[in-house]
DRENZAGU-779882 format. One line per 8 residues: number of its first residue (from 1); their letters; for each residue x, y, z of N, C-alpha, C. Coordinates in Angstrom, 3 decimals, decimal comma. Each point is the difference from the previous one (the first is absolute). Example, Ala and Ser with C-alpha at 12.3 -4.5 7.8 and 13.67 -1.06 7.14 Angstrom:
REM DRENZAGU-779882
1 = as = 13,190/-5,690/7,800/-0,890/1,190/0,000/0,900/1,200/0,000; -0,350/1,050/-0,720/0,820/1,190/0,060/-0,770/1,090/0,730 $
END
This chain:
REM DRENZAGU-779882
1 = makrlrtr = 29,575/26,290/23,637/-1,344/-0,241/-0,282/0,578/-1,231/-1,545; 0,816/1,322/-0,861/0,249/-1,317/-1,417/0,299/-1,458/0,223; 0,684/-0,268/0,912/-0,289/-1,448/0,438/-1,100/-0,601/0,198; -0,511/0,647/1,038/-1,684/-0,642/-0,257/-1,011/0,428/-1,050; 0,288/0,728/-1,189/-0,383/-0,147/-1,207/0,355/-0,992/-0,607; 1,163/-0,487/-0,392/0,676/-0,953/-0,080/-0,778/-1,234/0,322; -0,203/0,178/1,216/-0,302/-1,659/0,539/-1,660/-0,207/-0,335; -0,317/1,207/-0,638/-1,419/-0,680/0,598/0,263/0,306/-1,485 $
9 = hkakktvk = -0,072/0,935/-1,782/0,508/-0,822/-0,937/0,207/-1,213/-0,161; 0,863/-0,634/1,071/0,746/-1,368/-0,725/-1,501/-0,974/0,530; -0,436/0,526/1,453/-1,172/-1,036/0,803/-1,042/0,015/-1,511; -0,452/0,934/-0,416/-1,011/0,160/-1,396/0,274/-1,081/-0,898; 0,970/0,613/-0,778/0,993/-0,965/-1,046/-0,733/-1,757/0,352; 0,258/-0,040/1,449/0,535/-1,318/-0,070/-1,884/-0,684/0,216; -0,639/0,691/0,587/-1,213/0,153/-0,100/-0,838/-0,750/-1,224; 0,464/0,936/-1,328/-0,418/0,167/-1,236/0,443/-1,003/-0,360 $
17 = sdveqvaa = 1,381/-0,705/0,315/0,376/-0,701/-0,938/-0,452/-1,553/0,639; -0,595/-0,395/1,006/-0,701/-0,647/0,927/-1,391/-0,408/-0,244; -0,651/1,445/-0,705/-1,281/-0,110/-0,579/0,210/-0,633/-1,348; 0,983/0,356/-0,618/0,022/-0,241/-1,770/0,550/-1,487/0,264; 0,904/-0,721/1,073/0,174/-1,570/-0,374/-1,592/-0,488/0,318; -0,593/0,078/1,334/-1,438/-0,559/0,599/-0,657/0,165/-1,529; -0,233/0,755/-0,522/-1,012/0,207/-1,390/0,791/-0,242/-1,195; 1,117/-0,306/-0,135/0,800/-1,149/-1,191/-0,706/-1,525/0,378 $
25 = lyvqaram = 0,755/-0,173/1,245/-1,062/-1,369/0,610/-1,266/-0,564/0,310; -0,989/0,967/0,289/-1,105/-0,290/-0,247/-0,869/0,080/-1,868; 0,538/0,852/-0,793/0,102/-0,252/-1,346/0,644/-0,897/-0,295; 0,798/-1,051/0,351/0,198/-1,131/-0,723/-0,577/-0,986/0,586; -0,675/0,060/0,735/-0,545/-1,162/1,498/-1,089/0,081/-0,990; -1,040/0,859/0,019/-1,183/0,777/-1,211/-0,190/-1,036/-1,301; 0,890/0,482/-0,222/0,205/-0,344/-1,443/0,863/-1,957/-0,054; -0,057/-0,531/0,729/0,592/-1,690/0,374/-1,388/-0,324/0,461 $
33 = liragrtl = -1,006/0,478/0,536/-1,012/-0,114/0,495/-1,280/-0,144/-1,025; 0,066/1,327/-1,074/-0,948/0,325/-0,861/0,163/-0,786/-1,224; 1,624/-0,691/-0,725/0,279/-1,545/-0,578/-0,722/-0,936/0,054; 0,700/-0,178/1,391/-0,553/-1,358/0,660/-1,836/-0,619/0,142; -0,733/1,516/0,530/-1,855/-0,048/-0,698/0,238/-0,448/-1,478; 0,320/1,527/-0,677/-0,099/-0,377/-1,346/-0,055/-1,738/-0,818; 1,131/-0,632/0,369/0,441/-1,445/-0,246/-1,410/-0,812/0,519; -0,104/0,352/1,266/-1,213/-1,238/0,290/-0,989/0,611/-0,898 $
41 = hdhigssl = -0,929/1,438/0,365/-0,807/-0,211/-0,777/0,194/0,005/-2,085; 0,838/0,001/0,045/0,319/-0,047/-2,327/0,211/-1,386/-0,437; 1,355/-0,439/1,020/0,119/-1,333/-0,266/-1,091/-1,486/0,955; -0,098/0,218/1,169/0,284/-1,336/0,663/-1,606/0,265/0,032; -0,569/1,116/0,341/-1,539/-0,141/-0,387/-0,659/-0,126/-1,118; 0,519/0,227/-0,975/-0,387/-0,579/-1,314/0,289/-1,633/-0,428; 1,417/-0,061/0,567/-0,125/-1,049/-0,211/-1,207/-1,256/1,003; -0,148/0,251/0,765/-1,292/-0,413/1,144/-0,979/0,187/-0,240 $
49 = saagvqlq = -0,558/1,429/-0,952/-1,051/0,079/-0,737/-0,251/-0,882/-1,495; 1,404/-0,139/0,087/-0,453/-1,451/-1,626/0,406/-1,689/0,145; 0,196/0,144/1,078/0,209/-1,161/0,655/-2,025/-0,802/0,264; -0,116/1,356/0,587/-1,766/0,015/0,525/-0,562/-0,244/-1,276; 0,062/0,815/-1,328/-0,799/-0,311/-1,106/0,232/-1,677/-0,542; 1,287/0,143/-0,495/0,057/-1,847/-0,194/0,043/-0,742/0,838; -0,641/-0,405/1,183/-0,353/-0,257/1,226/-1,677/-0,316/-0,462; -0,835/0,919/-0,287/-0,906/0,104/-0,403/-0,428/-0,954/-0,919 $
57 = llsmdmpa = 0,770/0,679/-0,932/-0,380/-0,639/-1,810/0,330/-1,647/0,156; 1,128/-0,481/0,786/-0,180/-1,390/0,260/-1,214/-0,613/1,054; -0,490/0,678/0,702/-1,359/-0,121/0,729/-0,621/-0,660/-0,660; -0,615/1,085/-1,387/-0,833/-0,191/-1,300/0,411/-1,476/-0,711; 1,442/-0,444/0,333/-0,450/-0,899/-1,353/0,734/-0,953/1,197; 0,024/-0,270/0,558/0,139/-1,040/1,582/-0,900/0,359/1,223; -1,729/-0,303/-0,551/-1,075/-0,205/0,858/0,643/-0,850/1,148; 0,241/-0,865/0,201/0,486/-0,888/1,176/0,635/0,298/0,994 $
65 = aqeriget = 1,053/0,669/-0,964/0,806/1,315/1,446/-0,310/0,898/0,552; -0,790/0,407/-0,222/-1,039/1,641/0,046/0,053/-0,091/1,726; -0,284/-0,905/0,659/0,141/0,504/1,704/1,004/0,130/-0,053; 1,339/-0,818/0,172/1,456/0,414/0,222/0,686/1,508/-0,859; -0,444/0,027/-1,127/0,401/0,849/-0,622/-0,698/1,246/0,332; -0,901/0,142/0,662/-0,349/0,983/0,356/-0,092/0,145/1,291; 0,694/-0,590/1,163/1,084/0,025/0,774/1,204/1,085/0,149; 0,707/-0,486/-1,185/1,428/0,253/-0,389/-0,801/1,536/-0,483 $
73 = lrileeal = -1,289/0,567/-0,731/0,303/0,839/-0,260/-0,780/1,322/1,210; -0,123/-0,584/1,216/-0,581/0,638/1,013/1,825/0,492/0,909; 0,649/-0,732/0,167/1,635/-0,680/0,274/0,318/1,349/-0,776; 0,050/-0,013/-1,442/0,327/1,185/-0,530/-0,201/1,639/-0,286; -1,343/-0,429/0,354/-0,537/1,477/0,174/0,203/0,864/1,436; 0,170/-1,419/0,770/0,599/0,777/1,409/0,997/0,380/-0,188; 1,315/-0,323/-0,477/0,858/0,072/-0,232/0,592/1,282/-0,774; -1,154/0,444/-1,114/0,217/1,256/-1,164/0,027/0,965/1,199 $
81 = drvrdlsq = -1,210/-0,240/0,645/-0,604/1,245/0,773/1,170/0,492/0,801; 0,877/-1,185/1,009/0,799/0,790/1,051/1,206/0,438/-0,906; 0,423/-0,577/-1,610/1,031/0,691/-1,099/-0,352/1,942/0,250; -1,737/-0,798/-0,047/-0,815/1,583/-0,563/0,392/1,776/0,967; -0,474/-0,861/1,385/0,498/1,100/1,321/1,231/0,311/0,034; 0,674/-1,096/0,179/1,848/-0,143/-0,324/0,318/1,283/-0,742; -0,761/-0,238/-0,977/0,645/1,058/-1,486/-0,243/1,377/0,982; -1,480/-0,050/0,399/-0,677/1,514/-0,004/0,600/0,385/1,649 $
89 = nlcpspay = 0,365/-0,515/0,815/1,252/0,154/0,951/1,651/0,654/-0,365; 0,434/-0,124/-0,416/1,084/-0,290/-0,531/-0,432/1,572/-0,979; -0,893/0,069/-1,027/-0,084/1,602/-0,607/-0,816/0,365/0,329; -0,329/0,467/1,673/-1,483/0,407/0,473/-0,312/1,795/-0,802; 0,738/0,082/-0,770/-0,438/2,129/-0,667/-1,044/-0,471/-0,852; -1,257/0,401/0,227/-1,060/0,695/-1,590/0,523/-0,132/-1,150; 1,164/1,003/0,304/0,637/0,410/-1,227/0,398/-1,363/-0,965; 0,764/-1,331/0,495/0,542/-0,326/-0,357/-1,416/-1,149/-0,591 $
97 = rgglkqal = -1,492/-0,465/0,724/-0,576/-0,449/-0,061/-0,866/0,724/-1,696; -0,147/1,270/0,444/-0,744/0,380/-0,758/0,024/1,333/-1,121; 1,615/0,257/0,316/0,779/0,974/-0,567/-0,971/1,135/0,752; 1,210/1,590/-0,706/-0,170/0,948/0,805/-1,075/0,698/0,332; -0,580/-0,142/-1,082/-1,133/1,199/0,280/-1,233/-0,535/0,344; -0,261/-1,001/-0,128/-0,771/-1,002/1,186/0,158/-0,017/1,154; 1,488/-0,281/0,574/0,193/0,199/1,323/-0,413/1,599/0,223; 0,658/1,326/-0,573/-0,140/1,057/0,335/-1,787/0,219/0,349 $
105 = lrlvdqyg = -0,925/-0,478/-0,679/-1,002/0,305/0,391/-0,560/-1,051/0,887; 0,554/-0,919/0,707/-0,016/-0,557/0,661/0,090/0,726/1,484; 1,201/0,619/-0,265/0,226/1,017/1,128/-0,824/1,198/0,003; -1,000/0,320/-0,983/-0,609/1,460/0,337/-1,552/-0,737/0,535; -0,325/-1,470/-0,193/-0,863/-0,428/0,609/0,168/-0,117/1,681; 1,455/-0,572/0,060/0,822/-0,152/1,725/-0,438/1,123/0,610; 0,787/1,031/0,062/0,279/1,279/0,547/-1,090/1,114/-0,552; -0,322/0,148/-1,295/-0,907/1,478/-0,607/-1,158/-0,254/0,713 $
113 = sgscqiev = -0,129/0,245/1,285/-1,567/0,254/1,198/-0,084/0,786/0,250; -0,664/0,328/1,095/-0,792/0,982/0,820/0,772/1,037/-0,569; 1,297/1,156/1,015/0,311/0,888/-0,359/0,322/0,564/-1,463; 0,988/-0,929/-0,030/1,165/-0,280/-1,382/-0,512/-0,365/-0,698; 0,602/0,795/-1,442/-0,764/-0,309/-1,123/0,774/-0,086/-1,270; 0,400/-1,348/-0,889/1,298/-0,888/-0,453/-0,642/-0,001/-1,066; 1,009/0,389/-1,353/-0,498/0,208/-1,361/1,125/-1,353/-0,433; -0,333/0,149/-1,081/1,315/-1,193/-0,784/-0,510/0,374/-1,748 $
121 = eysvtaav = 1,454/0,510/-0,542/-0,319/-0,037/-1,543/1,261/-0,600/-0,464; -0,015/-1,320/-0,895/0,483/-0,751/-0,217/0,534/0,261/-1,826; 0,370/0,490/-0,184/0,285/-0,061/-2,175/0,506/-0,478/-0,356; 1,556/-1,400/0,693/0,650/-0,790/-0,874/-0,407/-1,133/-0,749; 0,220/0,110/-0,885/-0,444/-0,837/-0,977/0,547/-1,403/-0,083; 1,281/0,334/0,273/1,151/-0,997/-0,189/0,274/-1,003/1,012; 0,254/-1,245/-0,171/-0,155/-0,688/1,024/1,276/0,123/1,521; -0,344/0,090/1,268/0,811/0,511/0,668/0,566/-1,592/0,571 $
129 = paeiaval = 1,970/-0,221/0,117/0,098/-1,402/0,278/-0,273/-0,598/1,558; -0,669/-0,941/0,231/-0,422/-0,392/1,605/0,700/0,671/0,984; 1,349/-0,358/-0,181/1,549/0,076/1,326/-1,157/1,990/0,261; 0,739/0,710/-0,937/-0,435/1,367/-0,388/-1,091/0,247/0,916; -1,052/-0,739/-0,969/-1,644/0,560/0,745/-0,324/-0,091/1,633; 0,603/-0,904/0,062/0,510/-0,100/1,674/0,532/0,815/0,731; 1,222/0,394/-0,574/0,995/1,397/0,365/-1,019/1,136/0,201; -0,461/0,354/-1,341/-0,909/1,377/0,096/-1,069/-0,169/0,788 $
137 = yeagcaav = -0,860/-1,836/0,640/-1,011/0,317/0,647/0,363/0,281/1,069; 1,151/-0,159/0,044/0,073/-0,394/2,338/0,873/1,425/0,111; 0,850/1,089/-0,910/0,516/1,144/-0,111/-1,189/1,105/0,021; -1,133/0,003/-0,224/-0,949/0,314/-0,283/-1,515/-0,321/1,015; 0,452/-1,025/0,670/-1,166/-0,351/0,457/0,699/0,928/1,879; 1,775/-0,334/0,283/0,400/0,275/1,190/-0,920/1,642/-0,006; 0,445/0,656/-1,439/-0,100/1,587/-0,012/-1,368/0,722/0,047; -0,521/-1,503/-0,151/-1,856/0,506/0,068/0,208/0,207/1,733 $
145 = eqalqrga = -0,053/-0,928/0,246/-0,259/-1,200/1,537/1,245/1,408/1,520; 0,603/1,043/-0,904/0,494/1,261/0,323/-0,654/1,125/0,215; -0,570/0,175/-1,451/-1,124/0,816/0,084/-1,151/0,367/0,858; -0,361/-1,278/0,075/-1,736/-0,292/0,989/0,686/0,379/1,791; 1,827/-0,729/-0,251/-0,204/0,333/1,970/0,432/1,513/0,039; 0,097/0,691/-1,026/0,604/1,407/0,038/-1,611/0,865/0,336; -0,924/0,125/-0,008/-1,558/-0,411/-0,267/-0,444/0,747/-1,402; 0,366/-0,456/-1,576/0,118/0,294/-0,806/-1,480/-0,616/-0,514 $
153 = arvniavr = -0,887/1,741/-0,915/-1,245/-0,380/-0,234/-0,590/0,157/-1,100; 1,511/-0,277/-1,110/-0,135/-0,546/-1,335/1,138/-0,444/0,016; 0,019/-1,255/-1,177/1,174/-0,337/-0,085/-0,296/-0,007/-1,956; 0,733/0,096/-0,877/0,228/-0,245/-1,495/0,819/-0,846/-0,285; -0,006/-1,316/-0,146/0,789/-1,280/-0,903/-0,195/0,324/-1,293; 1,666/0,246/-1,098/-0,596/-0,017/-1,296/1,116/-0,839/-0,248; -0,184/-0,853/-1,089/0,862/-0,656/-0,405/-0,010/-0,184/-1,647; 1,309/1,095/-0,801/0,203/0,156/-0,955/0,858/-0,149/-0,946 $
161 = gtgrvvlr = 0,711/-0,802/-1,734/0,781/-0,334/-0,356/-0,357/-1,016/-0,050; 1,043/0,036/-1,254/0,176/-1,340/-0,769/1,473/-1,052/0,100; 0,860/0,564/-0,675/1,591/0,113/-0,101/0,095/0,085/2,337; 0,152/0,865/-0,212/0,585/0,851/1,623/-1,888/0,374/0,498; -0,414/-0,912/1,255/-0,565/-0,349/0,572/0,050/1,113/1,595; -1,188/0,366/-0,335/0,244/1,522/1,319/-1,016/-0,776/0,985; -0,007/-0,009/1,519/-1,444/-0,270/0,607/0,646/1,140/0,948; -1,018/0,820/0,335/-0,039/1,768/0,794/-1,305/0,035/0,800 $
169 = ivddgrkt = 0,601/-0,063/1,215/-0,900/0,132/1,236/0,235/1,508/0,134; -1,396/0,552/0,070/0,139/1,963/0,603/-1,560/-0,208/1,117; 0,346/0,731/0,949/-0,803/-0,264/1,211/0,017/1,199/0,806; -1,114/0,657/0,829/-0,282/1,116/0,712/0,656/0,158/1,414; 0,984/-1,369/0,290/-0,240/-0,147/1,685/1,191/1,181/0,274; 0,464/-0,396/1,606/0,901/0,579/0,609/1,922/-0,455/-0,254; 0,443/0,815/-0,602/1,064/-0,196/-1,024/1,016/-0,261/0,857; 0,505/0,082/1,396/0,818/0,173/1,215/0,101/-0,951/-0,345 $
177 = graralsa = 1,479/-1,202/-0,022/0,906/-1,043/-0,021/-0,594/-1,213/-1,094; -0,566/0,821/-0,584/-0,487/-0,802/-0,957/1,489/-0,831/-0,770; 0,488/0,688/-0,381/1,615/-0,491/-1,215/0,282/-1,232/1,138; 0,451/0,452/1,776/0,931/-0,642/0,303/-1,038/-1,935/0,314; -1,798/0,340/-0,073/-0,510/-1,284/0,381/0,063/-0,697/-0,828; 0,162/0,394/-1,583/0,405/-0,834/-1,323/1,036/-0,189/-0,334; 1,046/-0,133/1,080/1,279/0,024/-0,352/0,495/-1,612/-0,740; -1,001/-1,005/1,360/0,641/-0,900/-0,370/-0,672/-0,856/-1,927 $
185 = irslareq = -1,333/1,089/0,473/-0,672/-1,072/-1,014/0,914/0,931/-1,526; 0,672/0,499/-0,108/0,634/0,717/-0,704/1,064/-1,006/-0,698; 1,119/-0,009/1,589/0,779/-1,077/-0,349/-0,260/-1,234/-0,869; -0,928/-0,834/-0,045/-0,894/-1,290/-0,129/0,028/0,767/-1,165; -0,955/1,341/-0,447/-0,329/0,470/-1,725/1,312/-0,473/-0,912; 0,613/0,775/1,364/1,821/0,184/-1,411/-0,007/-1,404/0,152; 0,416/-0,842/0,832/0,778/-1,195/-0,324/-0,601/-0,781/-0,993; -1,354/0,114/-0,513/-1,172/-0,340/-0,897/0,444/0,405/-1,617 $
193 = glafectt = 0,961/1,134/-0,048/0,047/0,760/-1,285/-0,841/0,929/0,099; -1,050/0,459/0,840/-1,066/1,188/0,060/0,878/0,985/0,038; -0,281/1,383/-0,376/-0,447/0,993/0,268/-0,554/0,709/1,112; 0,691/0,134/0,993/-0,985/0,933/1,753/0,308/1,587/0,151; -0,952/0,338/-0,060/0,049/1,541/0,166/-1,568/0,405/1,446; 0,914/0,783/0,891/-1,272/0,581/0,837/0,189/1,573/0,225; -0,492/0,487/-1,178/-0,454/2,357/0,480/-1,191/-0,244/0,919; 0,147/1,485/0,287/-1,101/0,674/0,932/0,108/1,096/-0,380 $
201 = gkstivsi = -1,772/0,628/-0,629/-0,258/1,567/0,013/-1,068/-0,389/0,823; -0,853/0,645/-1,228/-1,286/-0,249/0,524/-0,551/-0,691/0,532; 0,413/-1,104/-0,661/-0,464/-1,256/-0,318/1,123/-0,938/1,031; -0,154/-1,674/-0,207/1,677/-0,600/0,018/-0,841/-0,746/-1,311; 1,403/-0,176/-0,511/0,229/-0,207/-1,604/0,655/-1,281/0,222; 0,048/-1,425/-0,015/0,709/-0,921/-0,068/0,291/-1,011/-1,709; 0,902/0,064/-0,367/0,158/-0,241/-1,622/1,177/-1,339/0,514; -0,747/-0,837/-1,405/0,813/-1,631/0,699/0,015/-0,200/-1,852 $
209 = cyasrrta = 1,158/-0,509/-0,597/0,237/-0,061/-1,204/0,422/-0,878/-0,303; -0,417/-1,001/-1,565/0,716/-0,899/-0,320/0,161/0,122/-1,081; 1,514/-0,365/-0,601/0,150/0,190/-1,676/0,142/-1,197/-0,244; -0,353/-0,574/-1,058/0,205/-1,368/-0,703/1,009/0,147/-0,521; 0,627/-1,239/-0,180/1,718/-0,087/-0,902/-0,508/-0,553/-1,320; 0,458/1,045/-0,843/-0,440/-0,156/-1,896/1,583/-1,390/-0,272; -0,438/-0,765/-0,734/1,183/-0,796/-0,500/0,376/0,870/-0,859; 1,787/-0,071/-0,382/-0,311/0,542/-0,846/0,250/-1,097/-0,841 $
217 = rg = 0,455/1,259/-1,423/-1,035/-0,691/-1,300/1,749/-0,239/-1,008; -0,231/-1,484/-0,240/1,378/-0,282/-0,462/0,492/0,516/-1,708 $
END
């Protein structure tokens, strides 16, 4: 009996280690994609836009070349559209494009209909880094989806804090198996430097915390 228990315990540790490794690889890969998307949007996209402006000015100075410049501008605009599309595909999260608050409000529009009432309270004044906003949103979105799958009639999403930002989700859905269902999301969140807790009592409460690192004073 003791040998079986040791075997099960070892198997659980192995599974946990595998999940953590997969979570680490996923986070690293996504960070690379986000950086690539940011480079496309902020640098390549901006350069193409600036080139387009220069061509428009050149067209005004050289009326005889307007037709050829116009063709070049159309080609440039097509390239810019492709860069924008690729940038969005690499960084599809609404939190990356519009910030955490707007992404959560969109989540309400997406899920807050029918039998479930979803409310958002947002009182964070400091800017949340894009990567952290994405991580907070994804973890929070997963918690909301789990609540809806378990028949929640009411979900409250609250984001508070300044240096320490806490995303807290409270719902009245069924509690059985909730922590286990969120285990993968918890691993991803922790891999990105977030604290993640799921507690059940009268309600299910998911707390996701980000503490900004302050630079040491010299």
